[in-house]
Structures are given as structure tokens and as C-alpha cells.
C-alpha positions as CSV (number, residue, x, y, z in Angstrom):
1,M,13.1,-11.7,34.9
2,I,10.0,-13.9,34.1
3,K,9.1,-10.8,31.8
4,G,12.1,-10.8,30.0
5,F,12.0,-14.5,29.6
6,K,8.1,-14.3,28.0
7,E,9.4,-11.8,25.6
8,F,12.0,-13.7,24.5
9,I,9.9,-16.8,24.0
10,L,7.2,-14.7,21.9
11,R,9.6,-13.7,19.7
12,G,8.5,-15.5,16.2
13,N,12.0,-16.5,15.1
14,V,12.9,-18.1,18.3
15,I,9.6,-20.3,18.5
16,D,9.6,-21.1,14.9
17,L,13.0,-22.6,14.8
18,A,12.7,-24.5,18.1
19,V,9.5,-25.8,16.9
20,A,10.7,-26.9,13.5
21,V,13.7,-28.8,15.3
22,V,11.8,-30.4,17.8
23,I,8.7,-31.6,15.5
24,G,10.7,-32.3,12.3
25,A,13.2,-34.8,14.6
26,A,10.2,-36.5,16.1
27,F,7.8,-36.6,13.3
28,S,10.3,-37.7,10.5
29,A,10.2,-41.4,12.2
30,V,6.5,-41.5,11.5
31,V,6.2,-40.1,8.3
32,T,9.2,-42.4,6.8
33,A,7.5,-45.4,8.4
34,I,4.5,-44.5,6.3
35,V,6.2,-43.8,3.4
36,S,8.2,-47.0,3.3
37,S,4.9,-49.1,4.1
38,V,2.8,-47.3,2.0
39,I,4.4,-45.4,-0.9
40,T,7.5,-47.3,-1.6
41,P,5.2,-50.4,-2.3
42,I,2.9,-48.7,-4.6
43,V,6.0,-47.5,-6.4
44,A,7.2,-50.9,-6.5
45,L,4.2,-52.2,-8.2
46,F,5.4,-50.3,-11.3
47,Y,9.2,-51.2,-11.0
48,Q,11.1,-54.0,-9.9
49,P,13.6,-53.5,-6.9
50,N,17.1,-54.1,-7.6
51,E,19.9,-56.1,-5.6
52,E,20.1,-53.0,-3.1
53,G,16.4,-52.8,-2.9
54,Q,15.9,-49.5,-4.6
55,V,12.6,-49.0,-6.6
56,G,12.8,-47.3,-9.9
57,P,13.5,-47.0,-13.6
58,T,16.4,-48.8,-14.8
59,L,18.4,-47.9,-17.5
60,T,21.5,-49.5,-19.3
61,G,24.6,-47.2,-19.4
62,I,27.0,-47.0,-21.8
63,Y,29.4,-49.4,-20.5
64,G,26.6,-52.1,-20.0
65,Q,25.8,-51.7,-16.2
66,E,22.3,-51.1,-15.1
67,V,21.7,-47.7,-13.3
68,V,18.2,-47.2,-11.2
69,F,16.9,-43.9,-10.6
70,P,15.4,-44.6,-7.3
71,L,11.9,-43.0,-7.4
72,G,11.0,-44.3,-3.9
73,D,13.7,-42.6,-2.1
74,L,12.8,-39.3,-3.8
75,V,9.1,-39.7,-3.2
76,S,9.8,-40.7,0.4
77,A,11.9,-37.4,1.1
78,A,9.2,-35.1,-0.7
79,I,6.3,-36.6,1.3
80,S,8.6,-36.4,4.8
81,F,9.2,-32.8,4.2
82,L,5.8,-31.8,3.2
83,A,4.5,-33.6,6.2
84,V,6.6,-32.0,8.5
85,A,6.4,-28.7,7.0
86,V,2.4,-29.2,7.3
87,V,2.5,-30.2,11.0
88,V,5.2,-27.5,11.9
89,Y,2.8,-25.1,10.3
90,F,-0.8,-25.9,11.3
91,V,0.1,-27.0,15.0
92,F,2.5,-24.4,16.0
93,V,3.2,-21.4,13.8
94,Y,-0.5,-20.6,12.9
95,P,-1.6,-20.6,16.6
96,M,1.4,-18.5,17.6
97,N,0.6,-15.9,14.9
98,H,-2.9,-15.7,16.7
99,V,-1.5,-15.2,20.1
100,K,0.7,-12.4,18.8
101,A,-1.7,-11.0,17.3
102,R,-4.0,-10.7,20.3
103,A,-1.0,-9.8,22.3
104,A,-0.5,-7.0,20.0
105,A,-4.2,-6.2,19.9
106,K,-4.2,-6.3,23.8
107,A,-1.6,-3.9,24.0
108,G,-3.2,-1.6,21.6
109,V,-0.6,-1.7,19.0
110,D,-2.3,-1.3,15.7
111,K,-1.0,-2.9,12.3
112,Q,1.2,-0.9,10.0
113,P,-0.7,2.3,9.3
114,D,-2.0,2.3,5.6
115,E,0.1,3.6,3.1
116,P,-1.7,6.9,1.3
117,Q,-3.5,6.0,-1.5
118,L,-1.7,6.7,-4.9
119,P,-4.0,8.2,-7.6
120,T,-5.0,5.7,-10.1
121,E,-4.2,5.7,-13.7
122,Q,-7.0,7.4,-15.1
123,E,-6.6,10.2,-12.4
124,L,-3.2,10.8,-13.6
125,L,-4.4,10.9,-17.0
126,V,-7.2,13.3,-16.2
127,Q,-4.6,15.5,-14.4
128,I,-2.1,15.7,-17.4
129,R,-5.2,16.6,-19.7
130,D,-5.9,19.3,-17.1
131,L,-2.5,20.5,-17.4
132,L,-1.9,20.3,-21.2
133,Q,-5.4,22.4,-21.1
134,T,-4.2,25.3,-19.2
135,R,-0.7,25.7,-21.2
136,P,-0.8,28.9,-23.5
137,A,-2.0,28.1,-26.8
138,T,0.3,26.9,-29.7
139,D,1.1,28.8,-32.9
140,A,-2.3,28.5,-35.3
141,A,-0.1,28.2,-38.2
142,S,1.5,24.9,-37.2
143,G,-2.1,23.3,-36.6
144,G,-2.0,23.1,-32.7
145,A,1.5,21.0,-32.9
146,L,4.6,22.2,-31.0
147,D,7.4,22.6,-33.6
148,P,10.1,20.1,-32.7
149,A,13.1,22.6,-33.8
150,S,11.7,25.7,-31.2
151,G,12.5,23.1,-28.2
152,P,10.1,23.0,-24.8
153,R,8.5,26.1,-23.9
154,P,9.3,28.0,-20.6
């Protein structure tokens, strides 16, 4: 029973999903506080906040109303996403991949066998040249060229 649970937990998808949900929920509050106390005031240096506190460029609409494009909210969401993704990857996913690699090496399981090497373009051209040289000689009257009317040779 413990072995089955261990195999279940060591599956990458389960760990990745669980970690992303937990860390995302816990870390988003920290990132939101940092962004709202540092990034949004920096954006506010360049734009005047409106009555609702939105910071960003203000344009006048076709009916005379002012429209604010809230850059502060956009920057906040982007930085929050990137910060949570970085923490989840480097704190949980990256170490888990190392644990899986060590477990696979300990079990003696190698990575996927290497695919057979395909010939390079130059090797293929040499093979085509050699095949063309082994063909029977063409009619001397045609100057060594094949007659298109005769079609391919058997």
C-alpha cells in the first residue's frame, strides 16, 4: 500500500498540479502586495489615477466620456503570474525532475534509446551520384542526356 502511494505521488503530473495550486494560492498574496506597493506606484508616476484608483493612460471616448486603460492592473497580473511560475518551477518541479532521474538511474532504466543516425545531405548526394554512375551509358547521339520522349528506363 505504501509502495503504491509512493508511485502515485512520484507521478509528475500529480505533483506538478498539486504544487501549482498550493503555491499559487499561497504566493499570490505576497506577489500582489509587492506589486501593489512597488509597481503600481511606479506606473502612477507617469499617469494620474482616476476616481476609481485605476492608473493608466486616459483617452476621451466618442461620447465625451474618459476611458482609462488600467496598466497598473495589467502589470500586476503579469508580474504575479511570472513570479508564481518561477517559484513553482524552481522550488518544486526542478527538484522533482532530479528525484525522478535519480530513481530511474537507480532502477537501471536508461533514457530512450538513441534513434539511428540518418545520413547527412552530403552522404545522400554521394549515394545518388554513385547510383547514377552505375546506370548503363546513354545514347551517344543525345549527348549523354536522356530522351524525354522515351520515358524512364527499366
